[in-house]
C-alpha beads as a LAMMPS data file, in Angstrom:
LAMMPS data file: protein, C-alpha beads

75 atoms
74 bonds

1 atom types
1 bond types

-500.0 500.0 xlo xhi
-500.0 500.0 ylo yhi
-500.0 500.0 zlo zhi

Masses

1 110.0

Atoms # bond

1 1 1 343.447 429.267 462.365
2 1 1 340.197 427.708 462.546
3 1 1 336.863 427.920 459.412
4 1 1 334.978 429.843 459.855
5 1 1 331.451 428.607 458.699
6 1 1 329.281 431.551 457.330
7 1 1 325.847 431.168 455.671
8 1 1 324.250 433.674 454.264
9 1 1 320.587 432.388 453.300
10 1 1 319.273 434.721 450.313
11 1 1 318.639 438.261 451.020
12 1 1 314.336 438.276 451.280
13 1 1 313.460 441.246 449.249
14 1 1 309.500 440.878 449.570
15 1 1 310.037 440.805 453.738
16 1 1 311.729 443.608 453.203
17 1 1 309.201 444.998 451.592
18 1 1 306.587 444.657 453.835
19 1 1 308.440 445.488 456.986
20 1 1 308.766 448.593 455.271
21 1 1 305.032 448.963 453.569
22 1 1 303.761 448.049 457.527
23 1 1 305.939 450.457 458.870
24 1 1 305.071 452.948 456.117
25 1 1 301.940 453.385 456.419
26 1 1 301.682 452.698 460.762
27 1 1 303.544 456.262 460.279
28 1 1 300.930 457.278 458.472
29 1 1 303.925 458.340 455.139
30 1 1 301.674 458.034 451.837
31 1 1 304.643 456.059 449.217
32 1 1 304.937 459.789 447.662
33 1 1 305.499 461.305 450.961
34 1 1 308.326 458.885 451.608
35 1 1 310.155 459.067 448.285
36 1 1 309.919 463.049 448.905
37 1 1 312.257 462.508 452.400
38 1 1 314.099 459.449 450.708
39 1 1 315.209 461.834 447.331
40 1 1 313.464 459.234 445.118
41 1 1 311.009 458.745 442.377
42 1 1 307.347 457.343 444.047
43 1 1 308.135 455.052 441.911
44 1 1 311.262 453.402 442.826
45 1 1 309.176 453.497 446.787
46 1 1 306.596 451.479 445.337
47 1 1 309.179 448.736 443.165
48 1 1 311.620 449.196 447.432
49 1 1 307.772 447.629 448.402
50 1 1 306.963 445.474 446.203
51 1 1 310.207 443.493 446.710
52 1 1 311.616 443.797 443.234
53 1 1 314.425 445.811 443.452
54 1 1 317.133 445.394 446.771
55 1 1 317.596 448.254 449.068
56 1 1 321.023 449.176 449.080
57 1 1 322.970 449.524 452.612
58 1 1 322.780 452.941 452.943
59 1 1 319.161 453.319 452.205
60 1 1 318.325 450.798 454.639
61 1 1 319.788 452.979 457.191
62 1 1 318.264 456.520 455.611
63 1 1 314.787 454.683 456.009
64 1 1 315.078 453.861 459.913
65 1 1 316.228 457.029 460.441
66 1 1 312.674 458.312 458.849
67 1 1 310.587 455.206 459.616
68 1 1 312.217 456.112 463.680
69 1 1 312.726 452.110 463.493
70 1 1 316.129 449.840 463.862
71 1 1 317.791 448.732 460.709
72 1 1 317.385 445.278 462.227
73 1 1 313.725 445.872 462.215
74 1 1 313.633 446.790 458.712
75 1 1 316.200 443.486 458.492

Bonds

1 1 1 2
2 1 2 3
3 1 3 4
4 1 4 5
5 1 5 6
6 1 6 7
7 1 7 8
8 1 8 9
9 1 9 10
10 1 10 11
11 1 11 12
12 1 12 13
13 1 13 14
14 1 14 15
15 1 15 16
16 1 16 17
17 1 17 18
18 1 18 19
19 1 19 20
20 1 20 21
21 1 21 22
22 1 22 23
23 1 23 24
24 1 24 25
25 1 25 26
26 1 26 27
27 1 27 28
28 1 28 29
29 1 29 30
30 1 30 31
31 1 31 32
32 1 32 33
33 1 33 34
34 1 34 35
35 1 35 36
36 1 36 37
37 1 37 38
38 1 38 39
39 1 39 40
40 1 40 41
41 1 41 42
42 1 42 43
43 1 43 44
44 1 44 45
45 1 45 46
46 1 46 47
47 1 47 48
48 1 48 49
49 1 49 50
50 1 50 51
51 1 51 52
52 1 52 53
53 1 53 54
54 1 54 55
55 1 55 56
56 1 56 57
57 1 57 58
58 1 58 59
59 1 59 60
60 1 60 61
61 1 61 62
62 1 62 63
63 1 63 64
64 1 64 65
65 1 65 66
66 1 66 67
67 1 67 68
68 1 68 69
69 1 69 70
70 1 70 71
71 1 71 72
72 1 72 73
73 1 73 74
74 1 74 75
Protein backbone atom coordinates (compact mmCIF):
# COMPACT_ATOMS: atom_id res chain seq x y z
CA UNK A 1 0.00 0.00 0.00
CA UNK A 2 1.54 3.36 -1.00
CA UNK A 3 2.31 5.81 1.76
CA UNK A 4 0.32 9.02 1.58
CA UNK A 5 2.08 12.14 2.78
CA UNK A 6 -0.26 14.57 4.40
CA UNK A 7 0.89 18.04 5.22
CA UNK A 8 -1.35 19.75 7.67
CA UNK A 9 -0.14 23.26 8.23
CA UNK A 10 -1.14 25.44 11.13
CA UNK A 11 -4.68 26.73 11.19
CA UNK A 12 -4.85 30.45 10.48
CA UNK A 13 -7.40 31.55 13.10
CA UNK A 14 -6.72 35.24 12.47
CA UNK A 15 -7.33 34.86 8.73
CA UNK A 16 -10.53 32.90 9.32
CA UNK A 17 -11.69 35.48 11.87
CA UNK A 18 -10.97 38.32 9.49
CA UNK A 19 -13.03 36.66 6.75
CA UNK A 20 -15.91 36.08 9.17
CA UNK A 21 -15.83 39.74 10.23
CA UNK A 22 -15.68 41.01 6.64
CA UNK A 23 -18.55 38.79 5.48
CA UNK A 24 -20.64 39.62 8.58
CA UNK A 25 -20.23 43.34 7.88
CA UNK A 26 -21.08 42.90 4.18
CA UNK A 27 -24.29 41.16 5.28
CA UNK A 28 -25.10 44.13 7.54
CA UNK A 29 -24.99 42.13 10.76
CA UNK A 30 -23.60 43.27 14.09
CA UNK A 31 -21.69 40.90 16.35
CA UNK A 32 -24.71 40.86 18.66
CA UNK A 33 -27.06 39.87 15.82
CA UNK A 34 -24.70 37.14 14.61
CA UNK A 35 -24.28 35.84 18.16
CA UNK A 36 -28.06 35.65 18.58
CA UNK A 37 -28.41 33.68 15.34
CA UNK A 38 -25.64 31.30 16.47
CA UNK A 39 -27.00 30.98 20.01
CA UNK A 40 -23.75 32.17 21.60
CA UNK A 41 -22.53 35.24 23.48
CA UNK A 42 -21.36 38.31 21.53
CA UNK A 43 -18.00 38.14 23.29
CA UNK A 44 -17.38 34.71 21.72
CA UNK A 45 -18.08 36.14 18.24
CA UNK A 46 -15.48 38.81 19.03
CA UNK A 47 -12.96 36.13 20.07
CA UNK A 48 -13.57 34.20 16.84
CA UNK A 49 -13.21 37.32 14.69
CA UNK A 50 -9.92 38.24 16.39
CA UNK A 51 -8.60 34.72 15.96
CA UNK A 52 -8.26 34.27 19.72
CA UNK A 53 -10.34 31.07 19.72
CA UNK A 54 -10.36 28.19 17.22
CA UNK A 55 -13.73 27.61 15.56
CA UNK A 56 -15.04 24.04 15.67
CA UNK A 57 -16.46 22.32 12.60
CA UNK A 58 -20.15 22.47 13.45
CA UNK A 59 -19.91 26.21 14.05
CA UNK A 60 -18.21 26.72 10.67
CA UNK A 61 -21.18 25.02 9.00
CA UNK A 62 -23.67 27.12 10.96
CA UNK A 63 -21.77 30.35 10.22
CA UNK A 64 -21.64 29.50 6.53
CA UNK A 65 -25.39 28.94 6.47
CA UNK A 66 -26.20 32.17 8.34
CA UNK A 67 -23.76 34.25 6.26
CA UNK A 68 -24.86 32.55 3.02
CA UNK A 69 -21.37 31.48 1.97
CA UNK A 70 -19.61 28.14 1.62
CA UNK A 71 -17.54 26.72 4.44
CA UNK A 72 -14.58 26.87 2.06
CA UNK A 73 -15.01 30.64 1.72
CA UNK A 74 -14.80 31.01 5.50
CA UNK A 75 -11.78 28.76 5.81
